[in-house]
C-alpha positions in Angstrom: -6.8 -19.7 53.8 -8.7 -21.6 56.5 -9.4 -19.8 59.8 -7.0 -20.6 62.6 -10.0 -22.0 64.6 -10.9 -24.4 61.8 -9.5 -27.9 62.3 -7.1 -29.1 59.7 -8.9 -31.3 57.2 -7.1 -34.5 56.3 -8.1 -37.2 53.8 -6.5 -40.4 54.9 -5.0 -42.7 52.2 -3.7 -46.2 52.2 -0.2 -46.8 51.0 2.5 -49.5 50.6 1.9 -53.1 51.7 -1.5 -52.3 53.1 -2.9 -51.7 49.6 -1.5 -55.0 48.4 -3.4 -56.8 51.2 -6.6 -55.9 49.4 -5.8 -57.3 46.0 -6.6 -61.0 46.9 -10.0 -59.9 48.3 -10.7 -57.9 45.2 -9.8 -60.8 43.0 -12.1 -63.1 45.0 -15.0 -60.6 44.7 -14.5 -60.3 40.9 -14.5 -64.1 40.5 -17.5 -64.5 42.8 -19.4 -61.9 40.9 -18.9 -63.7 37.6 -20.7 -66.8 38.9 -23.9 -64.9 39.5 -26.8 -65.3 37.1 -28.2 -61.8 36.6 -31.7 -61.4 35.2 -33.5 -58.3 34.1 -36.7 -57.5 32.2 -36.8 -55.3 29.1 -37.7 -52.1 31.0 -34.8 -52.6 33.4 -32.4 -53.2 30.6 -33.5 -50.0 28.9 -32.8 -48.0 32.1 -29.5 -49.7 32.9 -28.1 -49.3 29.3 -29.0 -45.6 28.9 -25.5 -44.3 28.4 -26.2 -41.1 26.6 -26.1 -39.2 29.9 -24.5 -39.7 33.3 -26.8 -41.3 35.9 -27.0 -41.1 39.7 -26.8 -44.9 40.4 -28.9 -45.1 43.6 -29.2 -48.2 45.8 -29.5 -49.2 49.5 -26.2 -49.7 51.3 -26.9 -53.4 51.9 -27.0 -54.0 48.1 -23.4 -52.7 47.5 -21.9 -56.2 46.9 -23.9 -56.6 43.7 -23.5 -53.1 42.3 -20.1 -53.4 40.6 -20.9 -56.5 38.5 -24.2 -55.0 37.4 -22.6 -51.7 36.6 -19.8 -53.2 34.5 -22.1 -55.6 32.7 -24.7 -53.0 31.6 -23.0 -49.6 31.7 -20.4 -50.2 29.0 -17.9 -47.3 28.6 -19.0 -45.5 31.7 -17.0 -44.8 34.9 -18.6 -45.0 38.4 -17.6 -42.7 41.1 -18.7 -43.3 44.7 -18.4 -41.1 47.8 -16.2 -42.6 50.5 -15.4 -41.2 53.9 -12.2 -39.2 54.4 -11.5 -41.2 57.5 -9.0 -44.0 58.1 -11.7 -46.6 57.6 -12.7 -44.9 54.4 -9.1 -45.2 53.2 -9.4 -49.0 53.3 -12.7 -48.9 51.4 -11.4 -46.5 48.8 -8.3 -48.7 48.2 -10.6 -51.8 47.9 -12.8 -50.0 45.4 -9.8 -49.5 43.2 -9.1 -53.2 43.1 -12.6 -53.8 41.6 -12.3 -51.0 39.1 -14.4 -48.3 40.9 -13.4 -44.7 41.4 -13.9 -42.7 44.6 -14.6 -39.2 45.8 -13.4 -38.7 49.4 -15.5 -36.8 51.9 -18.4 -37.1 54.3 -21.8 -35.7 54.8 -20.8 -34.3 58.2 -17.3 -32.8 57.8 -16.9 -32.6 54.0 -20.5 -32.1 52.8 -20.0 -29.1 50.6 -16.7 -30.2 49.2 -18.0 -33.8 48.5 -21.2 -32.5 46.8 -19.1 -30.2 44.6 -16.7 -33.0 43.7 -19.5 -35.4 42.8 -21.2 -32.7 40.7 -17.9 -32.2 38.8 -17.8 -35.9 38.0 -21.4 -35.8 36.7 -20.6 -32.7 34.5 -17.6 -34.7 33.2 -20.0 -37.3 32.0 -19.4 -40.0 34.7 -21.9 -41.9 36.7 -22.1 -41.4 40.4 -23.0 -44.1 42.9 -25.1 -43.1 45.9 -26.3 -45.1 49.0 -28.9 -42.8 50.5 -28.9 -44.6 53.8 -25.1 -44.9 54.1 -22.6 -45.1 55.5 -24.0 -45.7 59.0 -27.8 -45.6 58.5 -30.4 -45.7 59.8 -31.4 -48.5 57.5 -33.5 -47.5 54.5 -33.4 -43.8 55.6 -33.4 -41.9 52.3 -31.3 -38.8 52.9 -31.7 -35.8 50.7 -28.1 -35.4 49.3 -28.8 -37.4 46.1 -31.9 -35.2 45.4 -29.7 -32.1 45.9 -27.1 -33.4 43.6 -29.7 -34.2 41.0 -31.2 -30.7 41.2 -27.7 -29.1 41.0 -26.6 -31.1 38.0 -29.8 -32.0 36.2 -28.8 -35.6 36.2 -31.3 -38.4 36.0 -31.5 -40.7 39.1 -31.4 -44.5 38.4 -33.2 -46.3 41.3 -31.6 -49.7 41.4 -33.2 -52.8 42.9 -32.1 -56.4 43.6 -33.9 -59.5 44.7 -31.7 -62.4 45.8 -32.8 -66.0 45.4 -30.2 -67.3 47.8 -28.0 -65.0 50.0 -26.4 -64.5 53.4 -27.3 -61.5 55.6 -24.5 -60.3 57.7 -25.0 -59.1 61.3 -24.2 -55.5 60.4 -26.4 -52.4 60.9 -27.7 -52.7 57.3 -28.0 -56.5 57.2 -25.5 -56.5 54.3 -26.5 -59.0 51.7 -24.0 -61.4 50.0 -25.5 -63.7 47.3 -24.5 -67.3 47.2 -22.1 -68.2 44.4 -23.9 -69.3 41.2 -27.2 -68.0 42.5 -29.8 -66.1 40.5 -30.0 -62.3 41.1 -33.1 -60.5 39.8 -32.3 -56.9 38.8 -34.8 -54.0 38.5 -34.3 -50.3 37.8 -36.3 -47.1 37.2 -35.2 -43.7 35.9 -36.3 -40.5 37.7 -35.6 -37.2 35.9 -34.2 -34.4 38.1 -36.6 -31.7 39.2 -35.8 -28.7 37.0 -38.2 -26.1 38.3 -37.1 -24.0 41.3 -39.4 -24.5 44.2 -40.4 -28.0 43.2 -40.8 -30.1 46.3 -37.9 -32.6 46.8 -39.3 -36.1 46.0 -37.5 -37.8 48.9 -40.5 -39.7 50.2 -41.5 -40.9 46.8 -38.0 -42.0 46.0 -37.7 -43.9 49.2 -41.0 -45.6 48.6 -40.0 -46.7 45.1 -36.5 -47.9 46.2 -38.1 -50.0 49.0 -40.5 -51.5 46.4 -37.6 -52.4 44.1 -35.8 -54.1 47.0 -38.1 -56.5 48.8 -36.5 -58.1 51.8 
């Protein structure tokens, strides 16, 4: 039982007609994504199609638009779970993710950190992939927070660093300069696998992961 001084924790959800409002947007995004010409070299294809174990699908927040079509093209038979805030804003995002076939774990790094980490670990142990934006949901831009490394250490899961180069795209005036590729444009995909540190006391490779993720996503 929670202590009386502990604020009640509530996970906001979207219901009724509000959920239906998102379906046209979800359909538009799915159709838009099908027009994109994805290109990947042999090493990237080998990393993306490694389906014998769950992966921590790791990308910068401003590359989120392209993540679902790449995941569903190359990760056949896998389910992707993403952490979404328990707030009212997060309720809209979680409902939208459902319209494009993604699954969510609700929580936040500030209020629901332990619960969220536990829930994500459970999905990994069940054999599902987990999507992580190490600089999300509010930045700073390209700041690689250590939660994904902690999750990798706890579960033994391999991290897949995911990179995208856009040939033609819009950049939105948001904190992360969110990138939306033009319809029918080429999207160059790159990926690397990083095994989880398995020895206690091994330094967390946060700086190395940030450096490689930046290199895979030239702006």
